[in-house]
C-alpha positions in Angstrom: 62.8 -91.5 -61.1 65.2 -88.7 -60.2 66.2 -86.0 -62.7 69.7 -87.4 -63.0 68.6 -90.9 -63.7 66.0 -89.6 -66.2 68.9 -87.8 -68.0 71.0 -91.0 -68.1 68.0 -92.8 -69.6 67.6 -90.1 -72.3 71.4 -90.3 -73.0 71.2 -94.1 -73.3 68.1 -93.9 -75.6 69.9 -91.3 -77.8 73.0 -93.5 -78.0 70.9 -96.6 -78.8 69.0 -94.8 -81.6 72.3 -93.7 -83.1 73.7 -97.2 -83.1 70.5 -98.6 -84.7 70.3 -95.9 -87.3 73.9 -96.5 -88.4 74.1 -99.5 -90.8 76.7 -102.0 -89.7 77.6 -102.9 -93.3 78.0 -99.3 -94.5 80.5 -99.4 -97.4 83.9 -97.8 -97.0 84.0 -97.3 -100.8 82.2 -95.1 -103.3 80.4 -98.1 -104.9 80.3 -101.7 -103.7 78.2 -104.5 -105.3 78.0 -107.9 -103.6 76.8 -110.8 -105.7 76.1 -113.1 -102.7 76.4 -113.6 -99.0 79.9 -115.2 -99.1 82.0 -114.2 -96.1 85.3 -112.8 -97.4 86.9 -113.2 -94.0 86.8 -117.0 -94.3 89.5 -116.9 -97.0 93.0 -117.5 -95.7 94.7 -117.3 -99.0 94.7 -114.3 -101.4 96.1 -113.9 -104.9 96.9 -110.4 -105.9 96.5 -110.3 -109.7 98.8 -107.9 -111.7 97.4 -104.4 -111.5 95.9 -103.2 -114.8 95.8 -99.7 -116.1 92.8 -98.3 -118.0 93.0 -94.5 -118.1 90.9 -92.2 -120.2 92.4 -91.9 -123.7 91.0 -88.4 -124.3 93.3 -86.2 -122.2 92.9 -82.9 -124.2 92.8 -80.6 -121.3 90.9 -77.3 -121.1 93.1 -74.6 -119.5 90.0 -73.5 -117.6 89.0 -76.9 -116.3 91.7 -78.0 -113.8 89.6 -81.1 -113.0 89.7 -82.6 -116.5 92.0 -85.6 -117.1 95.6 -84.7 -117.8 98.0 -86.9 -119.9 100.0 -89.6 -118.1 103.1 -91.1 -119.8 103.3 -94.9 -120.1 106.2 -94.9 -117.8 104.3 -93.1 -115.1 101.3 -95.4 -115.6 103.6 -98.5 -115.2 105.3 -97.0 -112.1 102.0 -96.2 -110.4 100.7 -99.8 -111.2 103.9 -101.3 -109.7 103.4 -99.1 -106.6 99.8 -100.2 -106.2 100.8 -103.9 -106.7 103.4 -103.5 -103.9 101.0 -101.7 -101.6 98.3 -104.3 -102.1 100.8 -107.2 -101.5 102.0 -105.5 -98.3 98.5 -104.8 -97.0 97.1 -108.2 -97.6 100.3 -110.0 -96.6 99.8 -108.8 -93.0 96.7 -111.0 -92.5 96.5 -113.5 -95.4 98.7 -116.1 -97.0 99.7 -114.8 -100.4 99.0 -117.3 -103.2 101.0 -117.4 -106.4 98.0 -118.2 -108.6 94.2 -118.1 -108.4 92.4 -121.3 -107.5 89.9 -123.1 -105.2 89.6 -121.5 -101.7 91.8 -118.6 -102.9 90.4 -115.1 -103.0 91.6 -113.3 -106.2 92.0 -109.5 -106.0 91.9 -107.9 -109.5 92.6 -104.2 -109.4 92.5 -101.6 -112.2 93.8 -98.1 -112.1 91.1 -96.1 -113.9 92.3 -92.6 -113.0 95.5 -90.9 -112.0 95.9 -87.2 -111.0 99.3 -85.8 -110.2 100.0 -83.3 -107.4 102.2 -81.2 -109.6 102.5 -80.7 -113.4 104.2 -83.6 -115.2 106.5 -83.6 -118.3 103.4 -85.1 -120.1 101.5 -81.9 -119.3 104.1 -79.7 -120.9 104.5 -82.0 -124.0 100.7 -81.8 -124.5 101.1 -78.0 -124.7 99.0 -77.4 -121.6 99.7 -74.0 -120.2 100.8 -74.9 -116.7 103.4 -73.5 -114.3 105.7 -76.2 -112.9 105.1 -74.6 -109.5 101.4 -75.3 -109.6 99.9 -77.8 -107.1 96.7 -79.8 -107.3 94.6 -82.2 -105.2 95.9 -85.4 -106.8 94.8 -88.9 -106.3 93.7 -92.1 -108.1 90.6 -94.0 -109.2 90.2 -97.8 -108.8 88.0 -100.7 -109.7 88.4 -104.0 -107.9 86.9 -107.4 -108.5 87.1 -109.9 -105.7 86.4 -113.5 -106.9 87.1 -117.2 -106.4 87.7 -119.1 -109.6 85.1 -117.6 -112.0 82.7 -116.6 -109.2 82.7 -112.8 -108.7 81.9 -112.0 -105.1 82.3 -108.3 -104.8 82.9 -105.4 -107.2 84.2 -102.0 -105.9 84.7 -98.6 -107.4 86.6 -95.9 -105.6 87.5 -92.3 -106.6 90.1 -91.1 -104.1 91.1 -87.4 -104.1 93.3 -85.5 -101.7 92.3 -82.2 -100.2 94.5 -79.1 -100.7 93.4 -77.9 -97.3 95.1 -80.9 -95.5 98.2 -78.9 -94.8 100.6 -81.3 -96.7 103.2 -79.7 -98.9 103.0 -81.1 -102.4 106.7 -81.8 -103.2 106.5 -84.9 -105.3 104.6 -85.1 -108.6 102.8 -88.3 -107.7 102.7 -87.7 -103.9 98.9 -87.8 -103.5 98.5 -90.7 -105.9 101.1 -92.7 -104.0 99.5 -91.9 -100.7 96.1 -92.9 -102.1 97.6 -96.2 -103.2 98.7 -97.0 -99.6 95.5 -95.8 -98.1 93.3 -97.7 -100.6 95.2 -100.9 -100.2 95.0 -100.8 -96.4 91.2 -100.1 -96.6 90.6 -102.9 -99.1 92.6 -105.5 -97.0 90.7 -104.4 -93.9 87.3 -104.7 -95.7 88.1 -108.3 -96.7 89.4 -109.2 -93.3 86.3 -107.8 -91.6 83.6 -109.0 -94.0 
């Protein structure tokens, strides 16, 4: 064996060990629980249930802790839920038939917004007497729980905590810019996960 062919064999062995060491079913989400071996990709029809909102009720914010939950008005909650509903519908509509109701052979997607973080201070921040400068910017985002089911049979449960990074070079102009971007990104990943599994 020549030195160059020996090198190729070593490179091939290193590549193969990397492929074997990487689980094919690694979860793209923070937490994922499957209750069976049902293949999600076999569903052709998907029902997107109305998005629910379940945010922390204790939003008393410590001035020193910028990561503690901040208040979110009911209007902002409703608008973020509508946005997520629209993003989910668009993402799943690319590869699935959208059903108008749950049923047999229909995959139901139930999503709940469990956290919302703005990219800039909101009116609710000021009304809660939190000492914030309206020019402040934060790493915003959103938290989600998802239940994928058919009829009453829960197939998959997902939890995701999606945060932006202030080092990403994006200017924070809109109050809910990171949360809205998270909504699009999460919806796309969720639809892709269902399509490929």
